[in-house]
TIKEVEX-151517 format. One line per field, with one value per residue (C-alpha): residue number from 1; residue in one letter; chain; x, y, z. Coordinates in nm, 2 decimals, decimal comma, padded with zeros to 4 digits, m for minus. Example, Ala and Ser with C-alpha at 12.3 -4.5 7.8 and 13.67 -1.06 7.14 Angstrom:
<pts>
seq = 1|2
type = a|s
mol = A|A
xx = 01,23|01,37
yy = m00,45|m00,11
zz = 00,78|00,71
</pts>
This chain:
<pts>
seq = 1|2|3|4|5|6|7|8|9|10|11|12|13|14|15|16|17|18|19|20|21|22|23|24|25|26|27|28|29|30|31|32|33|34|35|36|37|38|39|40|41|42|43|44|45|46|47|48|49|50|51|52|53|54|55|56|57|58|59|60|61|62|63|64|65|66|67|68|69|70|71|72|73|74|75|76|77|78|79|80|81|82|83|84|85|86|87|88|89|90|91|92|93|94|95|96|97|98|99|100|101|102|103|104|105|106|107|108|109|110|111|112|113|114|115|116|117|118|119|120|121|122|123|124|125|126|127|128|129|130|131|132|133|134|135|136|137|138|139|140|141|142|143|144|145|146|147|148|149|150|151|152|153|154|155|156|157|158|159|160|161|162|163|164|165|166|167|168|169|170|171|172|173|174|175|176|177|178|179|180|181|182|183|184|185|186|187|188|189|190|191|192|193|194|195|196|197|198|199|200|201|202|203|204|205|206|207|208|209|210|211|212|213|214|215|216|217|218|219|220|221|222|223|224|225|226|227|228|229|230|231|232|233|234|235|236|237|238|239|240|241|242|243|244|245|246|247|248|249|250|251|252|253|254|255|256|257|258|259|260|261|262|263|264|265|266|267|268|269|270|271|272|273|274|275|276|277|278|279|280|281|282|283|284|285|286|287|288|289|290|291|292|293|294|295|296|297|298|299|300|301|302|303|304|305|306|307|308|309|310|311|312|313|314|315|316|317|318|319|320|321|322|323|324|325|326|327|328|329|330|331|332|333|334|335|336|337|338|339|340|341|342|343|344|345|346|347|348|349|350|351|352|353|354|355|356|357|358|359|360|361|362|363|364|365|366|367|368|369|370|371|372|373|374|375|376|377|378|379|380|381|382|383|384|385|386|387|388|389|390|391|392|393|394|395|396|397|398|399|400|401|402|403|404|405|406|407|408|409|410|411|412|413|414|415|416|417|418|419|420|421|422|423|424|425|426|427|428|429|430|431|432|433|434|435|436|437|438|439|440|441|442|443|444|445|446|447|448|449|450|451|452|453|454|455|456|457|458|459|460|461|462|463
type = m|t|a|t|t|s|e|p|v|a|e|r|t|r|q|i|a|a|a|a|a|a|r|a|n|l|l|r|h|g|p|v|l|s|t|l|v|r|l|s|l|p|n|l|i|a|l|c|s|a|t|v|v|s|i|a|e|t|a|y|v|g|s|l|g|v|a|s|l|g|g|i|a|l|v|f|p|i|f|m|l|m|q|m|l|s|a|g|a|m|g|g|t|v|s|g|a|i|s|r|a|l|g|g|g|d|d|g|r|a|q|a|l|a|l|s|s|l|v|i|g|l|v|l|g|l|l|f|t|i|a|v|l|n|l|g|p|s|v|y|q|r|l|g|g|t|g|r|v|l|d|e|a|v|d|y|s|n|v|a|a|l|a|i|v|a|i|w|a|t|n|m|l|a|s|v|a|r|g|s|g|n|m|s|v|p|a|y|t|l|l|a|a|g|v|v|q|v|a|v|g|g|v|l|g|l|g|i|g|p|v|p|r|l|g|m|a|g|v|a|l|g|q|l|v|a|f|s|g|a|a|l|v|l|f|a|y|l|r|s|t|r|a|r|l|r|l|r|l|d|p|g|l|l|d|v|a|r|f|g|e|i|m|r|v|g|l|i|a|m|l|s|p|l|l|s|v|a|t|v|l|v|l|t|a|l|v|a|r|f|g|p|e|a|l|a|g|y|g|i|g|v|r|f|e|f|l|l|i|p|i|a|f|s|v|g|v|a|c|v|p|m|v|g|t|a|i|g|a|g|d|i|d|r|a|r|r|i|a|w|t|a|g|g|l|a|a|s|a|l|g|v|l|g|m|l|v|v|l|m|p|g|f|w|a|d|v|f|t|d|s|p|a|v|r|a|a|a|y|g|y|l|r|v|a|g|f|a|f|a|f|f|g|l|g|l|c|l|y|f|a|s|q|g|a|g|r|v|g|g|a|i|t|a|q|g|l|r|l|t|i|v|v|l|g|g|w|t|l|s|a|a|a|a|p|l|w|a|l|f|v|l|s|a|i|a|m|v|a|m|g|l|g|t|a|l|f|v|k|i|a|r|w
mol = A|A|A|A|A|A|A|A|A|A|A|A|A|A|A|A|A|A|A|A|A|A|A|A|A|A|A|A|A|A|A|A|A|A|A|A|A|A|A|A|A|A|A|A|A|A|A|A|A|A|A|A|A|A|A|A|A|A|A|A|A|A|A|A|A|A|A|A|A|A|A|A|A|A|A|A|A|A|A|A|A|A|A|A|A|A|A|A|A|A|A|A|A|A|A|A|A|A|A|A|A|A|A|A|A|A|A|A|A|A|A|A|A|A|A|A|A|A|A|A|A|A|A|A|A|A|A|A|A|A|A|A|A|A|A|A|A|A|A|A|A|A|A|A|A|A|A|A|A|A|A|A|A|A|A|A|A|A|A|A|A|A|A|A|A|A|A|A|A|A|A|A|A|A|A|A|A|A|A|A|A|A|A|A|A|A|A|A|A|A|A|A|A|A|A|A|A|A|A|A|A|A|A|A|A|A|A|A|A|A|A|A|A|A|A|A|A|A|A|A|A|A|A|A|A|A|A|A|A|A|A|A|A|A|A|A|A|A|A|A|A|A|A|A|A|A|A|A|A|A|A|A|A|A|A|A|A|A|A|A|A|A|A|A|A|A|A|A|A|A|A|A|A|A|A|A|A|A|A|A|A|A|A|A|A|A|A|A|A|A|A|A|A|A|A|A|A|A|A|A|A|A|A|A|A|A|A|A|A|A|A|A|A|A|A|A|A|A|A|A|A|A|A|A|A|A|A|A|A|A|A|A|A|A|A|A|A|A|A|A|A|A|A|A|A|A|A|A|A|A|A|A|A|A|A|A|A|A|A|A|A|A|A|A|A|A|A|A|A|A|A|A|A|A|A|A|A|A|A|A|A|A|A|A|A|A|A|A|A|A|A|A|A|A|A|A|A|A|A|A|A|A|A|A|A|A|A|A|A|A|A|A|A|A|A|A|A|A|A|A|A|A|A|A|A|A|A|A|A|A|A|A|A|A|A|A|A|A|A|A|A|A|A|A|A|A|A|A|A|A|A|A|A|A|A|A|A|A|A|A|A|A|A
xx = m06,51|m06,36|m06,28|m05,91|m05,94|m06,15|m05,92|m05,64|m05,91|m06,07|m05,73|m05,65|m05,98|m05,90|m05,56|m05,71|m05,97|m05,70|m05,48|m05,78|m05,86|m05,50|m05,49|m05,81|m05,69|m05,36|m05,55|m05,78|m05,55|m05,19|m04,93|m04,95|m04,59|m04,48|m04,80|m04,77|m04,41|m04,52|m04,80|m04,59|m04,30|m04,50|m04,60|m04,23|m04,19|m04,44|m04,24|m03,94|m04,14|m04,23|m03,86|m03,74|m04,00|m03,93|m03,56|m03,56|m03,82|m03,65|m03,31|m03,41|m03,63|m03,33|m03,13|m03,40|m03,30|m03,39|m03,71|m03,83|m03,73|m03,93|m04,23|m04,23|m04,22|m04,54|m04,72|m04,59|m04,82|m05,13|m05,05|m04,92|m05,26|m05,43|m05,22|m05,30|m05,67|m05,71|m05,46|m05,46|m05,79|m06,05|m05,84|m05,78|m06,15|m06,24|m05,99|m06,12|m06,49|m06,42|m06,21|m06,48|m06,74|m06,52|m06,43|m06,80|m06,85|m07,06|m06,91|m07,20|m07,16|m06,79|m06,86|m07,10|m06,84|m06,58|m06,79|m06,91|m06,56|m06,46|m06,75|m06,66|m06,30|m06,39|m06,64|m06,40|m06,11|m06,30|m06,41|m06,05|m05,93|m06,17|m06,07|m05,69|m05,73|m05,94|m05,80|m05,44|m05,27|m05,43|m05,34|m04,98|m04,97|m05,12|m04,85|m04,59|m04,52|m04,42|m04,25|m04,07|m04,14|m04,52|m04,49|m04,31|m04,56|m04,85|m04,68|m04,65|m04,99|m05,20|m05,07|m05,05|m05,41|m05,51|m05,37|m05,59|m05,87|m05,62|m05,46|m05,80|m05,90|m05,56|m05,57|m05,94|m05,87|m05,55|m05,75|m06,01|m05,73|m05,57|m05,90|m05,91|m05,56|m05,37|m05,08|m04,85|m05,05|m05,10|m04,74|m04,59|m04,83|m04,73|m04,36|m04,40|m04,59|m04,31|m04,05|m04,27|m04,32|m03,95|m03,86|m04,14|m04,11|m03,73|m03,72|m04,00|m03,89|m03,52|m03,56|m03,33|m03,24|m03,46|m03,75|m03,81|m03,74|m04,09|m03,97|m04,21|m04,50|m04,30|m04,22|m04,59|m04,68|m04,49|m04,75|m05,04|m04,90|m04,79|m05,12|m05,34|m05,15|m05,16|m05,54|m05,59|m05,37|m05,55|m05,89|m05,80|m05,67|m05,98|m06,20|m06,00|m06,05|m05,72|m05,87|m06,01|m06,28|m06,38|m06,50|m06,85|m06,98|m07,34|m07,54|m07,76|m07,47|m07,47|m07,67|m07,71|m07,63|m07,29|m07,20|m07,30|m07,09|m06,78|m06,85|m06,95|m06,60|m06,42|m06,53|m06,40|m06,08|m06,02|m05,98|m05,65|m05,45|m05,63|m05,52|m05,17|m05,13|m05,28|m05,01|m04,74|m04,90|m04,90|m04,54|m04,46|m04,62|m04,43|m04,10|m04,16|m04,12|m03,75|m03,69|m03,67|m03,36|m03,52|m03,84|m03,64|m03,44|m03,76|m03,92|m03,63|m03,66|m04,03|m04,02|m03,82|m04,09|m04,35|m04,13|m04,17|m04,54|m04,52|m04,31|m04,59|m04,83|m04,67|m04,72|m05,05|m05,21|m05,10|m05,27|m05,60|m05,73|m05,59|m05,77|m06,09|m06,10|m06,06|m06,33|m06,56|m06,51|m06,57|m06,21|m06,15|m05,84|m05,66|m05,75|m05,59|m05,28|m05,24|m05,28|m05,01|m04,77|m04,81|m04,76|m04,44|m04,30|m04,37|m04,24|m03,91|m03,86|m03,92|m03,72|m03,41|m03,45|m03,50|m03,17|m03,00|m03,09|m03,02|m02,67|m02,62|m02,86|m02,64|m02,72|m03,06|m03,02|m02,70|m02,85|m03,08|m02,88|m02,54|m02,66|m02,51|m02,82|m03,06|m02,86|m02,84|m03,22|m03,26|m03,00|m03,17|m03,51|m03,38|m03,16|m03,46|m03,76|m03,57|m03,62|m03,99|m04,03|m04,08|m04,39|m04,51|m04,49|m04,67|m04,96|m04,99|m04,99|m05,25|m05,46|m05,47|m05,55|m05,84|m05,97|m05,96|m06,18|m06,40|m06,33|m06,12|m06,24|m05,95|m05,68|m05,85|m05,86|m05,49|m05,42|m05,63|m05,41|m05,10|m05,24|m05,36|m05,01|m04,86|m05,11|m05,10|m04,72|m04,65|m04,85|m04,66|m04,32|m04,40|m04,51|m04,19|m03,98|m03,83|m03,55|m03,61|m03,49|m03,77|m04,03|m03,86|m03,87|m04,24|m04,30|m04,12|m04,32|m04,65|m04,55|m04,47|m04,81|m04,99|m04,82|m04,88|m05,24|m05,33|m05,20|m05,40|m05,72|m05,67|m05,62|m05,94|m06,16|m06,43|m06,38
yy = 01,04|00,88|00,51|00,59|00,78|00,52|00,22|00,32|00,38|00,04|m00,13|00,04|m00,08|m00,43|m00,42|m00,30|m00,57|m00,84|m00,72|m00,73|m01,08|m01,20|m01,05|m01,22|m01,55|m01,51|m01,46|m01,76|m02,01|m01,89|m02,09|m01,99|m01,91|m01,73|m01,54|m01,42|m01,31|m01,13|m00,95|m00,87|m00,70|m00,38|m00,36|m00,38|m00,06|00,10|m00,06|00,14|00,45|00,36|00,28|00,61|00,81|00,62|00,66|01,02|01,15|00,98|01,11|01,48|01,47|01,34|01,65|01,86|01,71|01,44|01,61|01,59|01,22|01,16|01,36|01,16|00,83|00,94|01,05|00,78|00,50|00,71|00,81|00,46|00,35|00,56|00,38|00,04|00,11|00,25|00,05|m00,28|m00,33|m00,15|m00,15|m00,52|m00,57|m00,36|m00,55|m00,89|m00,79|m00,66|m00,96|m01,20|m01,01|m01,02|m01,38|m01,46|m01,26|m00,98|m00,65|m00,44|m00,54|m00,47|m00,11|m00,05|m00,17|00,06|00,38|00,27|00,22|00,57|00,72|00,52|00,63|01,00|00,98|00,78|01,01|01,31|01,15|01,05|01,40|01,55|01,29|01,35|01,73|01,72|01,42|01,40|01,63|01,45|01,11|01,20|01,34|01,02|00,82|01,01|01,31|01,62|01,95|02,00|01,64|01,70|02,03|01,87|01,59|01,83|02,05|01,75|01,60|01,92|01,96|01,59|01,55|01,75|01,48|01,20|01,24|01,23|00,92|00,74|00,85|00,73|00,39|00,33|00,41|00,20|m00,09|m00,07|m00,10|m00,39|m00,57|m00,59|m00,73|m00,41|m00,37|m00,15|00,18|00,20|00,10|00,37|00,63|00,56|00,56|00,91|01,02|00,90|01,10|01,41|01,36|01,34|01,64|01,87|01,76|01,79|02,13|02,28|02,10|02,19|02,52|02,43|02,73|03,03|02,84|02,92|02,64|02,51|02,22|01,94|02,12|02,14|01,77|01,70|01,93|01,69|01,42|01,65|01,75|01,40|01,22|01,49|01,45|01,07|01,07|01,29|01,06|00,74|00,90|01,01|00,66|00,48|00,72|00,65|00,37|00,22|00,08|m00,27|m00,16|00,20|00,42|00,53|00,83|00,72|00,78|00,48|00,25|00,35|00,06|m00,02|m00,38|m00,29|m00,06|m00,35|m00,60|m00,38|m00,26|m00,61|m00,74|m00,40|m00,30|m00,64|m00,61|m00,26|m00,42|m00,57|m00,25|m00,09|m00,38|m00,37|00,00|m00,03|m00,29|m00,04|00,24|00,03|m00,06|00,31|00,42|00,15|00,25|00,63|00,56|00,50|00,85|01,04|00,86|00,52|00,65|00,79|00,46|00,25|00,48|00,41|00,04|00,02|00,22|m00,06|m00,30|m00,08|m00,07|m00,45|m00,42|m00,30|m00,61|m00,84|m00,60|m00,64|m01,02|m01,00|m00,75|m00,96|m01,27|m01,09|m01,08|m01,43|m01,57|m01,36|m01,47|m01,84|m01,80|m01,63|m01,91|m02,18|m02,31|m02,34|m02,56|m02,31|m02,03|m02,21|m02,30|m01,93|m01,83|m02,07|m01,99|m01,62|m01,66|m01,86|m01,59|m01,31|m01,51|m01,58|m01,22|m01,07|m01,35|m01,26|m00,89|m00,98|m01,17|m00,88|m00,63|m00,89|m00,93|m00,56|m00,33|m00,03|m00,09|00,08|00,27|00,45|00,63|00,83|00,93|00,95|00,96|00,66|00,63|00,64|00,39|00,15|00,14|00,09|m00,19|m00,36|m00,36|m00,48|m00,76|m00,91|m00,83|m00,94|m01,31|m01,27|m01,08|m01,40|m01,48|m01,12|m01,15|m01,49|m01,34|m01,03|m01,21|m01,46|m01,18|m01,04|m01,39|m01,40|m01,07|m01,23|m01,51|m01,27|m01,45|m01,23|m01,33|m01,57|m01,32|m01,06|m01,30|m01,36|m00,98|m00,96|m01,23|m01,02|m00,72|m00,92|m01,06|m00,71|m00,56|m00,83|m00,89|m00,51|m00,47|m00,76|m00,63|m00,28|m00,41|m00,60|m00,29|m00,50|m00,36|m00,22|m00,54|m00,74|m00,52|m00,60|m00,97|m00,94|m00,77|m01,05|m01,32|m01,14|m01,13|m01,51|m01,58|m01,36|m01,54|m01,89|m01,81|m01,66|m01,97|m02,20|m02,00|m01,99|m02,37|m02,45|m02,17|m02,27|m02,08
zz = 00,73|00,42|00,39|00,38|00,71|00,88|00,80|01,05|01,31|01,25|01,25|01,59|01,73|01,62|01,78|02,11|02,10|02,02|02,31|02,55|02,43|02,48|02,83|02,92|02,79|02,98|03,31|03,24|03,09|03,12|03,31|03,68|03,77|03,45|03,43|03,79|03,72|03,40|03,57|03,88|03,69|03,61|03,97|04,07|03,87|04,11|04,39|04,26|04,30|04,66|04,73|04,59|04,78|05,11|05,09|04,97|05,21|05,51|05,40|05,36|05,66|05,85|05,73|05,90|06,24|06,49|06,58|06,22|06,21|06,53|06,38|06,06|06,27|06,44|06,12|05,88|05,99|05,94|05,58|05,50|05,62|05,35|05,09|05,24|05,27|04,92|04,72|04,92|05,10|04,90|04,58|04,59|04,65|04,34|04,13|04,25|04,19|03,84|03,75|03,87|03,66|03,35|03,41|03,41|03,08|03,25|03,10|03,21|03,57|03,55|03,42|03,70|03,96|03,81|03,84|04,19|04,31|04,20|04,39|04,70|04,68|04,66|04,95|05,17|05,08|05,19|05,52|05,60|05,52|05,77|06,03|06,00|06,01|06,32|06,51|06,39|06,65|06,95|06,80|06,76|07,12|07,26|07,07|07,28|07,06|07,26|07,20|06,88|06,77|06,79|06,61|06,32|06,30|06,28|06,02|05,79|05,87|05,81|05,45|05,36|05,47|05,16|04,94|05,08|04,83|04,54|04,69|04,71|04,36|04,22|04,38|04,29|03,92|03,93|04,07|03,80|03,54|03,73|03,76|03,38|03,37|03,29|03,53|03,32|03,31|03,68|03,75|03,51|03,65|04,01|03,91|03,76|04,07|04,29|04,09|04,11|04,49|04,56|04,34|04,46|04,83|04,83|04,67|04,89|05,21|05,19|05,01|04,71|04,49|04,51|04,67|05,04|05,29|05,40|05,61|05,68|05,51|05,19|05,21|05,24|04,94|04,72|04,80|04,71|04,37|04,28|04,35|04,21|03,88|03,89|03,94|03,64|03,42|03,52|03,47|03,12|03,04|03,16|02,96|02,64|02,39|02,50|02,82|02,81|03,06|02,99|03,27|03,18|03,36|03,35|03,67|03,57|03,65|04,02|04,15|04,52|04,44|04,30|04,59|04,82|04,63|04,68|05,04|05,17|05,11|05,12|05,47|05,60|05,40|05,54|05,88|05,77|05,72|06,02|06,23|06,08|06,14|06,49|06,56|06,45|06,65|06,97|06,92|06,84|07,17|07,36|07,19|07,25|07,63|07,56|07,43|07,10|06,98|07,02|06,85|06,56|06,52|06,53|06,28|06,04|06,10|06,06|05,74|05,60|05,71|05,54|05,23|05,21|05,17|04,80|04,72|04,85|04,69|04,35|04,36|04,55|04,31|04,02|04,16|04,24|03,88|03,82|04,12|04,05|03,69|03,78|04,05|03,80|03,56|03,83|03,83|04,20|04,17|03,95|04,19|04,48|04,28|04,20|04,56|04,70|04,42|04,48|04,85|04,80|04,57|04,82|05,12|04,93|04,82|05,17|05,33|05,13|05,21|05,58|05,59|05,42|05,70|05,97|05,84|05,73|05,91|05,83|05,46|05,54|05,87|05,80|05,50|05,72|06,03|06,18|06,54|06,73|06,96|06,66|06,47|06,76|06,79|06,42|06,41|06,70|06,53|06,19|06,33|06,51|06,28|05,97|06,06|06,04|05,71|05,51|05,72|05,68|05,30|05,30|05,50|05,30|04,96|05,07|05,19|04,84|04,70|04,94|04,80|04,45|04,59|04,78|05,11|05,34|05,69|05,76|05,67|05,89|06,18|06,14|06,14|06,46|06,62|06,54|06,71|07,01|07,06|07,05|07,29|07,55|07,51|07,52|07,84|08,00|07,89|08,01|08,35|08,38|08,26|07,98|07,76|07,41|07,23|07,40|07,22|06,89|06,96|07,04|06,70|06,52|06,70|06,60|06,23|06,23|06,39|06,13|05,84|05,96|06,07|05,73|05,55|05,78|05,72|05,34|05,34|05,52|05,36|05,11|04,78
</pts>
């Protein structure tokens, strides 16, 4: 290689190093609020992807009929759980561990954590695929699915299960990038994946043009294609020289200590989405007793609730490397300031959206159905639950901040409190033959308790 040829390469290397140093300095010393906003904005791009997918899928599933809407209501919590476990629980744990290593100046440990996280994601993805394929139909039946509703749920689930490994790989790789302070590449990749999922799922599900109409199985195929592509793109990026933290495929990096560092916090963190989805599943089973129209309406309403998670996620994921870097550098006061600022941002954003659907529930529900009974159930849920969304956002964001600090026990306890309220309250309301709206009030009370409980535990925790 001649000197003339090597000069642009050297200059590019210097630019990459300078960008990495600037990003590290921003995490360590940047002003809290403006840095949080700056890091959250790319994640809001990923939020756009989640929004488009949620609206589009529910809309064209609704065109397949009420049975399909009921089926997707049964399945949706399970596959949302895959996203929450991989991107939120284990993903946030990975980002926090890597940012703490980088904050302490230990690049070798960060590289070992990166490779270990990918291995963990592939193994867990395979295990969950096997579980959904074997246990899914019985779970949907126990949740109240019967007849055509159950058939539609199984048609979707059996195909979507094949995408679980790709979902885990995508979110582990995205979390590695975020842990180094890069929010843009994961965000744009997930945005592209969302567009692909909507396009492929819509064409195959509805049979647009010469393509045969595959129904729910076709909708699920969109997820498989989209996340497989996203995983390949993120893998290529992390293997390139553009990544601040390169993914080295060196078996020597696979250290038991690094697996333990991730799993020790990650396994506890995984309880949070498990408890969250368990809460929704309990409510789903209770609502199913009121008939398929009530179930379909609740499914539309709770999908809006799940749509709020990426908003809290966008702020929460931004605060993970900031909190982790501060903890790694021994600056506990800054770490706590970041946590409370992020929690306030998330609570404010979700509170505004909650008031929107309280005042105008048709803004969301009318997009998906014209059935008066289904709309009535969706309106009822949104008008009650919307008041609690701010507390929901506060709890979720502080959970992410706790991951950055490596202290998630309090947030998990608050999630357990939410589930306990729903289980005991649901049993009481069922015994009293309470109306549907009472279940919705119970759901809102449980969300408020989770948010306030998480804030209390974060305040008293030793970081």
